[in-house]
N, C-alpha and C positions, 0 to 999 in steps of 0.2 A: 677465546672462542665465542660468538655471537648465538645465541639460540632462536631459531624460527619456527613458530608456530602457526599454521594455516586453522582461523576460524572458521568453524564449520554453520555457525549459526549466527545471522544480526540481524537488526531491523533496518531498515531504511532511515529511522530518525537517528538510529547511532552512526550511520557511516554519514549521514548529512552533519552529523556533529563532527566528526571527525575533520571531514571538509573544511568546513566553517575554520575548525583551529589551525589546522593546516595554512590556511587561506590566509589566515589573521597573523602565521609568521612571515608570511611571504613569499610562499613555497609555490610554485607555478601549479598548473591546473594537471599539466603531463605529469609532473612529478609527485603530484597527490595519488593521481591513480595507481602511477606504478607503486607507492608505497601502499595503498588500498589493497591493489594486487596480492603481494607479498603477504598480508596482514589475513586478507578474507577467501581469498582464492581469485581464481578469473571471471568467475560468475558475479562479480561483487557488484559494478556498475561500470559503464563504456567511458570510455576517455570522455568522449561527446559530452555527457550528461556531468561528468566531473568539473569541466570547462565551465557547462553551462550553470551549475550552483555558483562558481566560483564569480561569473558575472552577476549572478544575482544578488550575492553578498556584496561584491564591490558597487552594485546600484542602491544599496542600504537595507537591505532585507535582515531582518535579525532571527527571525525564528526558524528552525529547520522541520516543523511541522508541518504536514499537508494543509494547504488552504483549503477551506470548504468550499465545493464547486454548487453551480445551480444548478438545479434539476432535479428529478424526483429522487428521492432516498430507496435504497431498496431492503426496506425493515418488514416488508409482506412476509416474507419467507422468515419466519421464525415457527420454534417447536412448537407453539401453542396454535399458529394457523395450521402446520402440518396437520396437527393432532385432530383440530376441528373437521378439516377437509376429510383427512380417513373415517373421522366416523360419520360425516354427511354421506361418504362414498360405499359405507358398510351398510347404514341404516335403507339407502335409497340408492340401488346400483343401475338406476335408469336416468338419474341427475345428469342434468347439463353443467357444463364449463359456466355459463352464464346464470345458470342458478345458484351456483356455489358461490361466483363471485360477486352477486348482488345480495347474497344472504351474509357474507362476510365485510361485505363493503369494499372490495378489493378490484382489483383490474383482471379480466380473464385472461392475458397474456401472462 
């Protein structure tokens, strides 16, 4: 009797490793998706995305990690900055967003 277990937590990297492994064994994208759903549940990854990863590996990609993208990083919302903003507001309730941004050297958005 075969035992089935649905894993409730997983990472993108973990799933991509499984896709790469199964792709290397010659398993089709549809079958890989079916196997992923059996183990990780229906919300794991769409069939189209599994097929896209298979094509990506076929095109020569080796890594399963996200490739860094261009654009502004979201490093402004740190515990330290949140604390500084809180302190500034407590010290001066009339401070403007622009003044906070200028003081901390961050965007007012």
